[in-house]
VOZA-177247 format. One record per residue: residue in one letter; x, y, z of N, C-alpha, C, O in turn. Coordinates in steps of 0.2 Angstrom, whole numbers, padded with zeros to 4 digits, always signed. Example, Ala and Ser with C-alpha at 12.3 -4.5 7.8 and 13.67 -1.06 7.14 Angstrom:
<drenvexs>
A+0066-0028+0039+0062-0022+0039+0066-0016+0039+0071-0017+0042 S+0064-0011+0035+0068-0005+0036+0064+0000+0039+0067+0006+0040 
</drenvexs>
This chain:
<drenvexs>
X+0004-0006+0000+0000+0000+0000+0004+0006+0000+0009+0007+0004 X+0003+0011-0004+0007+0017-0005+0005+0022+0001+0000+0021+0003 X+0010+0026+0002+0008+0031+0007+0003+0036+0005+0003+0038-0001 X-0001+0038+0009-0007+0042+0007-0004+0049+0007+0002+0051+0008 X-0009+0054+0004-0007+0061+0005-0005+0063+0012-0008+0060+0016 X+0000+0068+0012+0002+0070+0019-0003+0073+0023-0003+0074+0029 X-0008+0075+0019-0014+0078+0023-0020+0075+0021-0024+0078+0016 X-0022+0069+0023-0028+0065+0021-0034+0069+0022-0039+0067+0019 X-0034+0074+0027-0040+0077+0028-0041+0084+0024-0043+0089+0026 X-0037+0083+0018-0037+0089+0013-0044+0092+0011-0044+0098+0010 X-0049+0087+0011-0055+0089+0009-0059+0093+0015-0064+0095+0013 X-0056+0093+0021-0060+0096+0026-0061+0103+0025-0056+0107+0023 X-0067+0105+0026-0069+0112+0024-0068+0117+0030-0068+0114+0036 X-0067+0123+0029-0066+0128+0035-0072+0128+0039-0078+0126+0036 X-0072+0130+0045-0078+0131+0049-0083+0136+0046-0081+0140+0042 X-0089+0135+0048-0095+0139+0045-0094+0146+0046-0095+0150+0041 X-0091+0148+0052-0090+0156+0053-0085+0158+0048-0086+0164+0046 X-0080+0154+0046-0075+0157+0041-0078+0157+0035-0077+0162+0031 X-0082+0152+0033-0086+0153+0026-0090+0159+0026-0091+0162+0021 X-0094+0160+0031-0098+0165+0032-0095+0172+0031-0098+0176+0027 X-0089+0173+0034-0086+0179+0033-0083+0180+0026-0083+0186+0023 X-0081+0175+0023-0079+0175+0016-0084+0177+0011-0083+0181+0006 X-0090+0175+0012-0096+0176+0008-0100+0182+0010-0105+0183+0006 X-0099+0185+0015-0103+0190+0018-0103+0196+0013-0109+0199+0012 X-0098+0198+0010-0099+0204+0005-0104+0202-0001-0107+0207-0003 X-0104+0196-0003-0108+0194-0008-0116+0195-0006-0120+0198-0009 X-0117+0192+0000-0123+0193+0003-0126+0200+0004-0131+0202+0003 X-0121+0204+0007-0123+0211+0008-0124+0215+0002-0129+0219+0002 X-0121+0213-0003-0122+0216-0010-0129+0214-0013-0132+0218-0015 X-0130+0208-0012-0137+0205-0014-0142+0209-0011-0148+0211-0013 X-0142+0209-0004-0147+0212+0000-0148+0219-0002-0154+0222-0002 X-0142+0223-0003-0143+0230-0005-0147+0231-0011-0151+0235-0012 X-0145+0226-0016-0148+0227-0023-0156+0225-0022-0160+0229-0025 X-0158+0221-0018-0165+0219-0016-0168+0225-0013-0174+0227-0015 X-0165+0228-0008-0168+0234-0005-0169+0240-0010-0174+0243-0009 X-0164+0241-0014-0165+0247-0019-0171+0245-0024-0175+0249-0026 X-0171+0238-0026-0176+0236-0031-0183+0237-0028-0188+0239-0031 X-0184+0235-0021-0190+0236-0018-0192+0243-0017-0198+0245-0019 X-0188+0247-0016-0189+0255-0015-0191+0258-0022-0195+0262-0022 X-0187+0255-0027-0189+0258-0034-0196+0256-0036-0200+0260-0039 X-0197+0250-0036-0204+0247-0038-0210+0250-0035-0215+0252-0038 X-0209+0251-0028-0215+0254-0024-0214+0262-0023-0218+0265-0020 X-0209+0265-0027-0208+0272-0026-0208+0274-0019-0212+0279-0018 X-0204+0271-0015-0204+0273-0008-0198+0276-0006-0195+0274-0001 X-0195+0281-0010-0189+0284-0008-0189+0287-0002-0183+0287+0001 X-0194+0290+0001-0193+0293+0008-0191+0288+0013-0188+0290+0018 X-0193+0282+0012-0191+0277+0017-0186+0272+0014-0186+0266+0016 X-0181+0274+0010-0177+0270+0007-0172+0267+0012-0170+0261+0012 X-0170+0271+0017-0166+0268+0022-0169+0263+0027-0166+0258+0028 X-0175+0264+0028-0179+0259+0032-0179+0252+0028-0178+0247+0030 X-0181+0253+0021-0181+0247+0017-0174+0244+0017-0174+0237+0016 X-0169+0247+0017-0162+0244+0016-0161+0240+0023-0158+0235+0022 X-0163+0243+0028-0162+0239+0035-0166+0233+0035-0164+0228+0037 X-0172+0233+0033-0177+0227+0032-0174+0222+0027-0174+0216+0029 X-0171+0225+0022-0169+0220+0017-0162+0216+0020-0161+0210+0019 X-0158+0220+0023-0152+0217+0026-0154+0212+0031-0151+0207+0032 X-0159+0214+0036-0161+0209+0041-0164+0203+0038-0162+0197+0040 X-0168+0203+0033-0171+0197+0030-0166+0193+0027-0165+0187+0027 X-0161+0197+0023-0156+0193+0019-0151+0190+0023-0149+0184+0022 X-0149+0193+0029-0144+0190+0033-0147+0184+0037-0144+0179+0038 X-0154+0185+0039-0157+0179+0042-0158+0173+0037-0157+0167+0039 X-0159+0174+0031-0160+0169+0026-0153+0166+0025-0152+0159+0025 X-0148+0170+0025-0141+0167+0024-0139+0163+0030-0135+0158+0030 X-0141+0165+0036-0139+0162+0042-0142+0155+0042-0139+0150+0044 X-0149+0154+0039-0152+0148+0039-0148+0143+0034-0147+0137+0035 X-0146+0146+0028-0142+0143+0023-0136+0140+0026-0133+0135+0025 X-0132+0145+0030-0126+0143+0033-0127+0137+0038-0123+0133+0038 X-0132+0137+0041-0134+0132+0046-0135+0125+0043-0132+0120+0045 X-0138+0125+0037-0140+0119+0034-0135+0118+0028-0136+0114+0024 X-0129+0121+0028-0124+0121+0023-0122+0114+0021-0122+0112+0015 X-0121+0110+0026-0118+0103+0025-0124+0099+0021-0122+0096+0016 X-0130+0100+0023-0135+0096+0019-0136+0099+0012-0137+0095+0007 X-0136+0106+0012-0137+0109+0005-0132+0107+0000-0133+0106-0006 X-0125+0106+0003-0120+0105-0002-0121+0098-0005-0120+0096-0010 X-0123+0093+0000-0124+0086-0002-0130+0086-0007-0129+0083-0013 X-0136+0089-0006-0142+0088-0010-0141+0093-0016-0145+0091-0021 X-0137+0098-0016-0137+0102-0022-0133+0097-0028-0135+0098-0033 X-0129+0093-0025-0125+0089-0030-0130+0083-0032-0129+0080-0037 X-0134+0081-0028-0138+0074-0029-0145+0076-0031-0148+0072-0035 X-0149+0080-0027-0156+0081-0028-0158+0088-0028-0157+0091-0022 X-0160+0091-0033-0162+0098-0033-0168+0099-0029-0169+0104-0027 X-0173+0094-0029-0179+0095-0025-0178+0096-0018-0181+0100-0015 X-0174+0091-0015-0172+0092-0008-0169+0099-0006-0170+0102-0001 X-0164+0101-0011-0161+0107-0010-0166+0113-0010-0165+0118-0006 X-0170+0112-0015-0175+0118-0015-0180+0118-0009-0181+0124-0007 X-0182+0112-0006-0186+0112+0000-0182+0115+0006-0185+0119+0009 X-0176+0114+0006-0172+0116+0011-0171+0124+0011-0171+0128+0015 X-0170+0126+0004-0169+0133+0003-0175+0137+0005-0175+0142+0007 X-0181+0134+0003-0187+0137+0004-0188+0138+0012-0191+0143+0014 X-0187+0133+0016-0187+0133+0023-0183+0139+0025-0185+0143+0030 X-0177+0139+0023-0172+0145+0025-0175+0152+0023-0174+0156+0027 X-0178+0152+0017-0181+0159+0015-0187+0160+0020-0188+0166+0022 X-0192+0156+0021-0197+0157+0026-0195+0159+0033-0197+0164+0036 X-0190+0155+0035-0187+0157+0042-0184+0164+0042-0185+0168+0046 X-0180+0166+0036-0177+0172+0036-0182+0178+0035-0180+0183+0038 X-0187+0177+0032-0192+0182+0031-0195+0184+0038-0196+0189+0040 X-0197+0178+0042-0200+0179+0048-0195+0182+0053-0197+0187+0057 X-0189+0179+0054-0184+0181+0059-0182+0188+0057-0181+0193+0061 X-0180+0189+0050-0178+0196+0048-0183+0201+0049-0181+0207+0051 X-0189+0200+0048-0194+0205+0049-0195+0207+0056-0196+0213+0058 X-0195+0202+0061-0195+0203+0068-0189+0207+0070-0190+0212+0074 X-0183+0205+0068-0177+0209+0069-0177+0216+0067-0175+0221+0071 X-0180+0217+0061-0181+0224+0059-0186+0228+0063-0185+0234+0064 X-0191+0225+0066-0195+0228+0070-0192+0230+0076-0194+0236+0079 X-0187+0227+0079-0184+0229+0085-0179+0235+0083-0178+0239+0088 X-0176+0235+0077-0172+0240+0076-0175+0247+0073-0172+0252+0074 X-0181+0246+0070-0184+0252+0068-0191+0253+0071-0195+0249+0071 X-0191+0258+0075-0198+0259+0079-0204+0260+0075-0209+0258+0077 X-0203+0263+0068-0209+0264+0064-0210+0257+0060-0215+0257+0056 X-0207+0252+0061-0208+0246+0057-0211+0241+0061-0208+0238+0066 X-0218+0239+0060-0221+0234+0064-0218+0228+0064-0216+0225+0059 X-0217+0225+0070-0213+0219+0070-0217+0212+0070-0214+0207+0068 X-0223+0213+0071-0227+0207+0071-0229+0205+0064-0231+0209+0060 X-0229+0198+0063-0230+0196+0056-0237+0197+0054-0239+0199+0048 X-0242+0196+0059-0249+0197+0057-0251+0204+0056-0255+0206+0052 X-0247+0209+0058-0248+0216+0057-0246+0218+0049-0248+0223+0047 X-0243+0213+0046-0240+0215+0039-0244+0211+0034-0242+0211+0028 X-0249+0207+0035-0252+0203+0030-0255+0207+0025-0255+0205+0019 X-0257+0213+0026-0260+0217+0021-0255+0223+0019-0257+0227+0015 X-0249+0222+0020-0245+0227+0019-0241+0226+0012-0239+0220+0011 X-0242+0231+0007-0238+0230+0001-0231+0229+0002-0228+0225-0002 X-0228+0232+0007-0221+0231+0008-0219+0224+0010-0214+0221+0008 X-0224+0221+0014-0222+0214+0016-0222+0210+0010-0219+0205+0010 X-0227+0211+0006-0228+0207-0001-0221+0208-0004-0218+0203-0007 X-0219+0214-0005-0212+0215-0008-0207+0211-0005-0202+0208-0008 X-0207+0211+0002-0201+0207+0006-0202+0200+0004-0197+0197+0003 X-0208+0197+0004-0209+0190+0002-0206+0189-0005-0202+0184-0006 X-0209+0193-0010-0207+0191-0017-0199+0192-0018-0196+0188-0021 X-0196+0197-0015-0189+0198-0016-0185+0194-0012-0180+0192-0014 X-0188+0192-0006-0184+0187-0002-0184+0180-0006-0179+0177-0006 X-0190+0178-0009-0189+0172-0012-0185+0172-0018-0181+0168-0020 X-0186+0178-0022-0181+0179-0028-0174+0179-0026-0170+0176-0029 X-0172+0183-0020-0166+0183-0018-0163+0177-0016-0157+0175-0017 X-0167+0173-0012-0165+0166-0010-0164+0162-0016-0159+0158-0016 X-0168+0162-0021-0167+0158-0027-0160+0160-0031-0156+0155-0032 X-0159+0166-0031-0153+0169-0034-0147+0166-0030-0142+0164-0033 X-0148+0167-0024-0142+0165-0019-0141+0158-0020-0135+0156-0020 X-0146+0154-0020-0145+0147-0020-0142+0145-0027-0138+0140-0027 X-0144+0148-0032-0141+0147-0039-0133+0149-0039-0129+0145-0041 X-0132+0154-0035-0125+0156-0035-0121+0152-0031-0116+0149-0033 X-0123+0151-0024-0119+0147-0020-0119+0139-0022-0115+0136-0021 X-0125+0137-0025-0125+0130-0027-0120+0129-0033-0117+0124-0033 X-0120+0134-0037-0115+0133-0043-0108+0133-0040-0103+0130-0042 X-0107+0138-0035-0100+0138-0032-0099+0132-0028-0093+0129-0028 X-0103+0129-0025-0102+0122-0021-0101+0117-0026-0096+0113-0025 X-0104+0116-0031-0103+0111-0036-0096+0112-0039-0092+0107-0041 X-0094+0118-0040-0087+0120-0043-0082+0117-0038-0077+0115-0040 X-0083+0119-0032-0079+0117-0026-0078+0109-0026-0073+0106-0025 X-0084+0106-0027-0084+0098-0027-0080+0096-0033-0076+0091-0032 X-0080+0099-0039-0076+0097-0045-0069+0098-0043-0065+0094-0045 X-0067+0104-0040-0060+0105-0039-0057+0100-0034-0052+0098-0034 X-0062+0098-0029-0059+0093-0024-0058+0086-0027-0053+0083-0026 X-0063+0085-0032-0062+0078-0035-0055+0078-0040-0052+0074-0040 X-0054+0084-0043-0048+0085-0047-0042+0085-0042-0037+0082-0044 X-0042+0088-0036-0037+0088-0032-0035+0081-0030-0030+0078-0029 X-0041+0077-0028-0040+0070-0026-0037+0066-0032-0032+0061-0030 X-0039+0067-0038-0035+0064-0044-0028+0065-0044-0024+0061-0046 X-0026+0072-0043-0019+0074-0043-0015+0070-0038-0010+0068-0039 X-0018+0070-0032-0015+0066-0026-0014+0059-0028-0008+0056-0026 X-0019+0056-0031-0018+0049-0033-0012+0049-0038-0008+0044-0038 X-0012+0054-0043-0007+0054-0048+0000+0054-0044+0005+0052-0047 X+0000+0059-0039+0007+0060-0035+0009+0053-0032+0015+0052-0032 X+0004+0049-0029+0006+0043-0026+0008+0038-0032+0013+0034-0030 X+0005+0038-0038+0008+0034-0043+0015+0036-0045+0019+0032-0047 X+0016+0043-0045+0023+0045-0046+0028+0043-0041+0033+0041-0043 X+0026+0042-0035+0030+0040-0030+0032+0033-0031+0037+0031-0030 X+0027+0029-0033+0028+0022-0034+0033+0021-0040+0037+0017-0040 X+0032+0025-0045+0036+0025-0051+0043+0027-0049+0048+0024-0051 X+0044+0032-0045+0050+0034-0042+0054+0029-0038+0060+0028-0039 X+0050+0026-0034+0053+0020-0030+0055+0014-0034+0061+0011-0033 X+0051+0013-0039+0053+0007-0044+0059+0009-0048+0063+0005-0050 X+0060+0016-0049+0066+0018-0053+0072+0018-0049+0077+0016-0051 X+0072+0020-0043+0078+0021-0039+0080+0015-0035+0086+0013-0035 X+0075+0012-0031+0077+0006-0027+0080+0000-0030+0085-0002-0028 X+0078-0002-0036+0081-0008-0039+0088-0006-0041+0093-0010-0040 X+0089-0001-0044+0096+0002-0046+0101+0002-0040+0106-0001-0040 X+0098+0005-0035+0102+0006-0028+0103-0001-0025+0109-0003-0023 X+0098-0005-0025+0099-0012-0022+0104-0016-0026+0108-0020-0023 X+0104-0016-0033+0108-0021-0036+0115-0018-0035+0120-0023-0035 X+0117-0012-0035+0123-0010-0034+0126-0011-0027+0132-0013-0026 X+0121-0011-0022+0123-0012-0015+0125-0020-0015+0130-0022-0011 X+0121-0024-0018+0122-0031-0018+0129-0033-0021+0132-0038-0019 X+0130-0029-0026+0137-0031-0030+0142-0029-0025+0147-0033-0025 X+0142-0023-0022+0147-0022-0017+0147-0027-0011+0153-0028-0009 X+0142-0029-0009+0141-0034-0003+0145-0040-0006+0148-0043-0002 X+0144-0042-0012+0147-0048-0014+0154-0048-0014+0158-0053-0013 X+0157-0042-0016+0164-0041-0017+0167-0041-0010+0172-0043-0008 X+0163-0038-0005+0166-0037+0002+0166-0044+0006+0170-0045+0010 X+0161-0048+0004+0161-0055+0007+0168-0058+0007+0170-0061+0011 X+0171-0057+0001+0178-0061+0000+0183-0056+0002+0188-0059+0005 X+0183-0050+0002+0188-0046+0004+0188-0044+0011+0194-0043+0014 X+0182-0042+0014+0182-0040+0021+0175-0042+0024+0171-0038+0024 X+0175-0048+0026+0169-0051+0029+0166-0046+0034+0160-0046+0035 X+0170-0043+0039+0167-0039+0044+0164-0033+0041+0158-0032+0044 X+0167-0030+0037+0164-0024+0033+0157-0026+0030+0153-0022+0029 X+0158-0032+0027+0152-0035+0023+0146-0036+0028+0140-0034+0026 X+0147-0038+0034+0142-0038+0039+0139-0032+0041+0133-0031+0042 X+0143-0027+0041+0141-0020+0043+0137-0017+0037+0131-0014+0039 X+0139-0018+0031+0135-0016+0025+0128-0020+0025+0123-0017+0024 X+0128-0026+0027+0122-0030+0027+0117-0027+0032+0111-0027+0031 X+0120-0025+0038+0116-0022+0043+0112-0016+0041+0107-0015+0042 X+0116-0012+0038+0114-0005+0035+0108-0006+0030+0103-0003+0030 X+0110-0011+0025+0105-0013+0020+0098-0015+0023+0093-0013+0021 X+0099-0020+0028+0093-0022+0031+0089-0017+0035+0083-0016+0034 X+0092-0012+0038+0089-0006+0041+0086-0002+0036+0080+0001+0037 X+0089-0001+0030+0087+0003+0025+0080+0000+0022+0075+0004+0021 X+0080-0006+0020+0075-0009+0017+0069-0010+0022+0063-0009+0020 X+0070-0011+0029+0065-0011+0034+0062-0004+0034+0056-0004+0035 X+0066+0001+0035+0063+0008+0035+0059+0010+0029+0054+0013+0029 X+0062+0008+0023+0058+0009+0017+0052+0006+0017+0047+0009+0015 X+0051+0000+0019+0045-0004+0019+0040+0000+0024+0034+0001+0022 X+0042+0001+0030+0038+0004+0035+0036+0011+0033+0030+0013+0034 X+0040+0015+0030+0039+0022+0028+0034+0022+0023+0029+0026+0023 X+0035+0018+0018+0030+0018+0012+0023+0016+0013+0018+0018+0010 X+0023+0012+0019+0016+0009+0021+0013+0013+0026+0007+0012+0028 X+0016+0018+0029+0014+0022+0034+0008+0026+0032+0008+0029+0027 X+0003+0027+0037-0003+0031+0035-0002+0038+0037-0005+0043+0035 X+0004+0039+0041+0006+0046+0043+0013+0047+0043+0016+0047+0048 X+0016+0047+0037+0023+0047+0036+0026+0054+0039+0023+0059+0038 X+0032+0054+0042+0034+0060+0045+0041+0061+0042+0045+0057+0039 X+0044+0067+0044+0051+0069+0042+0056+0064+0046+0061+0063+0043 X+0054+0063+0052+0058+0058+0056+0059+0052+0053+0065+0049+0053 X+0054+0049+0050+0054+0043+0046+0059+0043+0040+0063+0039+0039 X+0058+0049+0036+0063+0050+0031+0070+0051+0033+0075+0048+0029 X+0071+0054+0038+0078+0055+0041+0081+0048+0043+0087+0047+0041 X+0077+0044+0046+0080+0037+0048+0082+0033+0042+0087+0030+0042 X+0078+0034+0037+0079+0030+0031+0086+0033+0027+0090+0029+0024 X+0086+0040+0027+0092+0043+0024+0099+0041+0028+0104+0040+0025 X+0098+0040+0035+0104+0038+0039+0107+0032+0036+0113+0031+0035 X+0102+0027+0035+0104+0020+0033+0107+0021+0026+0112+0017+0024 X+0104+0025+0022+0106+0026+0015+0113+0028+0015+0117+0026+0011 X+0114+0034+0018+0121+0037+0018+0126+0032+0021+0132+0032+0019 X+0124+0028+0026+0129+0024+0029+0131+0018+0024+0137+0017+0024 X+0126+0016+0020+0128+0012+0014+0132+0015+0009+0137+0012+0007 X+0131+0021+0007+0135+0025+0002+0142+0026+0005+0147+0026+0001 X+0143+0027+0011+0149+0028+0014+0154+0022+0014+0160+0023+0013 X+0151+0016+0014+0154+0010+0013+0156+0009+0006+0161+0007+0004 X+0151+0010+0002+0152+0009-0006+0157+0014-0009+0160+0013-0013 X+0157+0020-0006+0162+0025-0008+0167+0027-0002+0166+0032+0000 X+0171+0022+0000+0175+0023+0006+0180+0029+0005+0183+0030+0000 X+0180+0034+0010+0185+0039+0010+0183+0045+0005+0187+0049+0003 X+0177+0044+0002+0175+0049-0003+0171+0055-0001+0171+0060-0003 X+0167+0054+0005+0163+0059+0007+0161+0058+0014+0161+0052+0017 X+0159+0063+0018+0156+0063+0024+0149+0066+0024+0148+0070+0020 X+0145+0063+0029+0138+0066+0029+0136+0068+0036+0138+0065+0041 X+0133+0074+0036+0130+0077+0042+0123+0078+0042+0120+0080+0037 X+0119+0076+0047+0112+0077+0047+0110+0081+0053+0112+0079+0059 X+0106+0086+0052+0104+0090+0058+0097+0091+0057+0094+0095+0053 X+0093+0087+0061+0086+0088+0061+0083+0089+0068+0083+0084+0072 X+0081+0095+0070+0079+0096+0077+0073+0092+0079+0069+0090+0075 X+0072+0091+0085+0066+0087+0088+0060+0090+0086+0055+0086+0085 X+0059+0097+0085+0053+0100+0084+0051+0099+0076+0045+0100+0074 X+0055+0096+0073+0054+0095+0065+0052+0087+0064+0049+0086+0059 X+0055+0083+0068+0055+0076+0067+0047+0073+0066+0046+0068+0062 X+0043+0076+0070+0036+0073+0070+0031+0076+0065+0026+0075+0064 X+0034+0081+0061+0030+0084+0056+0029+0080+0050+0033+0076+0048 X+0022+0080+0047+0021+0075+0042+0024+0077+0035+0025+0083+0034 X+0027+0072+0032+0030+0074+0026+0030+0067+0021+0031+0062+0024 X+0028+0068+0015+0028+0063+0010+0034+0059+0009+0039+0063+0010 X+0034+0053+0008+0041+0049+0007+0044+0052+0000+0041+0055-0004 X+0050+0050+0000+0054+0051-0006+0054+0058-0009+0054+0059-0015 X+0055+0063-0005+0056+0070-0007+0063+0072-0006+0065+0076-0009 X+0066+0069-0001+0073+0071+0001+0078+0067-0002+0083+0069-0004 X+0077+0060-0002+0082+0055-0004+0084+0057-0012+0090+0056-0013 X+0080+0059-0016+0082+0060-0023+0087+0066-0023+0092+0067-0027 X+0086+0071-0018+0091+0077-0018+0098+0074-0015+0103+0077-0018 X+0098+0070-0010+0104+0067-0008+0108+0063-0013+0114+0064-0014 X+0104+0059-0017+0107+0055-0022+0110+0060-0028+0115+0058-0031 X+0106+0065-0029+0109+0070-0034+0115+0073-0032+0120+0074-0036 X+0116+0074-0025+0122+0077-0023+0128+0073-0023+0133+0075-0025 X+0126+0066-0022+0132+0061-0022+0134+0060-0030+0140+0060-0031 X+0129+0059-0034+0130+0057-0041+0133+0063-0045+0138+0062-0049 X+0131+0069-0044+0133+0074-0048+0137+0079-0045+0140+0084-0048 X+0138+0078-0038+0143+0083-0035+0149+0080-0032+0155+0082-0033 X+0148+0074-0028+0153+0071-0025+0157+0066-0029+0163+0067-0030 X+0154+0062-0033+0157+0057-0037+0162+0060-0042+0167+0058-0043 X+0160+0065-0046+0164+0068-0051+0170+0072-0048+0175+0074-0051 X+0170+0074-0041+0175+0078-0038+0181+0073-0036+0180+0068-0034 X+0187+0075-0038+0193+0071-0037+0194+0070-0029+0197+0065-0027 X+0193+0075-0025+0194+0075-0018+0188+0073-0014+0188+0073-0008 X+0182+0071-0018+0176+0069-0014+0173+0076-0011+0173+0081-0014 X+0170+0075-0005+0167+0081-0002+0163+0079+0004+0163+0073+0007 X+0159+0084+0006+0154+0083+0012+0147+0084+0010+0146+0089+0005 X+0142+0080+0012+0135+0082+0011+0132+0083+0018+0133+0080+0023 X+0129+0089+0018+0125+0091+0025+0118+0091+0023+0116+0094+0018 X+0114+0089+0028+0106+0089+0027+0104+0093+0034+0106+0091+0039 X+0100+0098+0033+0098+0102+0038+0091+0104+0038+0088+0106+0032 X+0087+0102+0043+0080+0104+0043+0078+0109+0048+0081+0109+0054 X+0074+0114+0047+0072+0119+0051+0065+0121+0050+0063+0121+0045 X+0062+0123+0055+0055+0126+0055+0055+0133+0056+0056+0136+0062 X+0053+0137+0051+0052+0144+0051+0045+0146+0053+0041+0141+0053 X+0044+0152+0054+0037+0154+0055+0032+0153+0050+0026+0152+0050 X+0035+0152+0043+0031+0151+0038+0031+0144+0034+0026+0142+0031 X+0037+0141+0035+0038+0134+0032+0042+0130+0035+0046+0132+0039 X+0042+0123+0033+0047+0118+0034+0052+0119+0029+0051+0118+0023 X+0059+0120+0031+0064+0121+0026+0069+0115+0027+0071+0114+0032 X+0070+0111+0021+0075+0106+0021+0081+0108+0016+0079+0109+0010 X+0087+0108+0019+0092+0110+0015+0097+0104+0014+0100+0101+0019 X+0099+0103+0008+0104+0098+0006+0110+0101+0002+0109+0104-0003 X+0116+0101+0006+0121+0105+0002+0127+0100+0001+0128+0095+0005 X+0131+0100-0004+0137+0096-0005+0142+0101-0007+0141+0106-0010 X+0148+0099-0006+0155+0102-0007+0158+0099-0013+0164+0100-0014 X+0154+0097-0018+0157+0094-0024+0158+0099-0029+0160+0104-0028 X+0158+0096-0036+0160+0101-0041+0156+0106-0043+0158+0111-0046 X+0150+0106-0040+0145+0112-0042+0141+0111-0048+0142+0107-0052 X+0136+0115-0049+0131+0115-0054+0135+0116-0061+0133+0112-0066 X+0139+0121-0061+0142+0122-0068+0147+0117-0070+0148+0116-0076 X+0150+0114-0066+0156+0109-0068+0153+0102-0068+0157+0097-0070 X+0147+0101-0065+0144+0094-0065+0143+0091-0072+0141+0095-0076 X+0144+0085-0073+0142+0082-0080+0135+0083-0081+0131+0084-0077 X+0133+0083-0088+0126+0084-0090+0122+0078-0086+0124+0072-0086 X+0116+0080-0083+0112+0076-0080+0109+0071-0084+0107+0072-0090 X+0109+0064-0082+0106+0059-0086+0099+0060-0085+0096+0063-0081 X+0095+0056-0090+0088+0056-0090+0085+0054-0083+0080+0057-0081 X+0088+0049-0080+0085+0047-0074+0085+0052-0068+0080+0053-0065 X+0091+0055-0068+0092+0060-0062+0087+0066-0064+0084+0068-0059 X+0087+0068-0070+0083+0074-0072+0076+0072-0070+0072+0077-0068 X+0074+0066-0072+0067+0064-0070+0066+0064-0063+0060+0066-0060 X+0071+0062-0059+0070+0062-0051+0069+0069-0048+0064+0070-0044 X+0073+0074-0050+0072+0081-0048+0065+0084-0050+0062+0087-0046 X+0064+0083-0057+0057+0085-0059+0051+0082-0056+0046+0085-0054 X+0052+0075-0054+0047+0072-0050+0046+0075-0044+0040+0075-0041 X+0051+0076-0040+0051+0079-0033+0047+0086-0034+0042+0087-0030 X+0049+0090-0039+0045+0097-0039+0038+0096-0041+0033+0099-0038 X+0036+0091-0045+0029+0090-0047+0025+0087-0041+0020+0090-0040 X+0028+0083-0037+0025+0080-0032+0024+0085-0026+0019+0085-0023 X+0029+0089-0025+0028+0095-0020+0022+0099-0022+0018+0101-0018 X+0021+0101-0028+0016+0105-0030+0009+0102-0030+0004+0105-0027 X+0009+0096-0031+0003+0092-0031+0001+0091-0024-0005+0091-0022 X+0005+0089-0019+0004+0088-0012+0003+0094-0008-0001+0094-0003 X+0007+0099-0009+0007+0105-0005+0006+0111-0008+0006+0116-0004 X+0004+0111-0014+0002+0118-0017+0008+0121-0020+0013+0119-0020 X+0006+0127-0024+0011+0130-0028+0016+0134-0024+0021+0136-0026 X+0014+0135-0017+0019+0139-0013+0025+0134-0011+0030+0137-0009 X+0024+0128-0011+0030+0123-0010+0035+0124-0016+0033+0124-0022 X+0041+0123-0014+0046+0124-0020+0052+0120-0018+0054+0118-0013 X+0056+0119-0024+0063+0116-0023+0067+0120-0028+0066+0121-0034 X+0072+0123-0024+0077+0127-0028+0084+0124-0028+0086+0122-0022 X+0087+0124-0033+0094+0122-0034+0099+0128-0035+0097+0131-0040 X+0104+0129-0031+0108+0135-0032+0115+0133-0031+0117+0128-0028 X+0120+0136-0035+0127+0135-0034+0130+0138-0028+0128+0144-0027 X+0134+0135-0024+0137+0138-0018+0143+0143-0021+0146+0141-0026 X+0145+0148-0017+0150+0152-0019+0157+0149-0021+0159+0150-0026 X+0159+0145-0016+0166+0142-0017+0165+0136-0022+0168+0136-0028 X+0162+0131-0020+0160+0125-0024+0154+0121-0021+0152+0122-0015 X+0151+0117-0025+0146+0113-0022+0139+0116-0024+0139+0121-0028 X+0134+0113-0022+0127+0114-0024+0123+0114-0018+0124+0110-0013 X+0118+0118-0018+0113+0119-0012+0106+0118-0015+0104+0121-0020 X+0102+0113-0012+0095+0111-0014+0091+0113-0008+0092+0111-0002 X+0086+0117-0009+0082+0120-0003+0075+0118-0005+0072+0120-0010 X+0072+0114-0001+0065+0111-0001+0061+0115+0004+0063+0115+0010 X+0056+0118+0002+0052+0122+0007+0044+0120+0006+0042+0120+0000 X+0041+0119+0012+0034+0117+0012+0031+0121+0017+0033+0122+0023 X+0026+0125+0015+0022+0130+0019+0019+0126+0025+0017+0120+0024 X+0019+0129+0031+0017+0126+0037+0009+0125+0036+0007+0120+0039 X+0006+0129+0033-0002+0128+0032-0003+0122+0028-0008+0119+0029 X+0001+0120+0023+0001+0114+0019+0002+0108+0023-0001+0103+0023 X+0007+0109+0028+0008+0103+0032+0002+0102+0037+0001+0096+0039 X-0002+0107+0038-0007+0106+0043-0014+0104+0039-0019+0104+0042 X-0013+0103+0032-0019+0100+0028-0022+0106+0025-0028+0104+0022 X-0019+0112+0024-0023+0117+0020-0018+0119+0014-0013+0123+0016 X-0019+0117+0008-0015+0118+0003-0014+0126+0002-0019+0129+0002 X-0009+0128+0000-0008+0135-0001-0009+0137-0009-0008+0142-0010 
</drenvexs>
């Protein structure tokens, strides 16, 4: 089973009060338009301000009802227009009664009792425009909700594609790495059995971590770091005296959710295109830090650098491009991967994931 999206509750919607604040300008604008329309039709300009207050009270109460039944309206807008219409009608009736009563409290000249208004032409206008406004609002918000549902389905499909990319990346990287390591192990068994046992232990730890990490329902940065420690220990044996590795991952970062196979391709790139071409080898450092805005993971090498590195082969280029694509699919467009040349020599890869995306809100 592949690792799920790092934020499985990605579809979780914001609280109703947050949604209400976002949509409030649209509701106020619609109420204002209805108030002016009512005033214009009945030529009641001396009381336009009172009409505006009544329109806002009724409109806001209708919207409060829609907001209260939002969950059911979202479901039935997509499945059954009849149920959605009945719920909307109930919200309109409630809004007219409650809004009219509220207007009566706010306006001394406005009778608050429903029975006092049965013969009032203004009340007929409130009913007509309330129903009309509720219908328009339902069409607007219903369309918006359906669009949101479509976007969420598209995002789910993108995350499924990202998980497929992860499986493809693992299928691309792990067999190649495993075959080379087994070849080294075969040679060491004859030349240095003690070192062969050490290598076998690191390989066992790497494969165990890889299996556990890829099947985890909540993969973390700490899981990735442990797998990288085993990977680097193997590479230090395969490339003796060619490079040193340092990992700095504070405790406050280890439990942060992070999708698998985002960092290892960067480390592999540093070894293959930075350390191996260098006559003197070099050092690889991995540092993670949590800033107020993002989780930042930096992979630096002191190898030959971007400008002197050999032309990237197709596999490596695909790996880096795959990381960028998965970053955007899983964490939004604000997540990024930047490769820059260091001043003296070497390369710096900086992976940045917004904190909001780590908490399940794509940026």
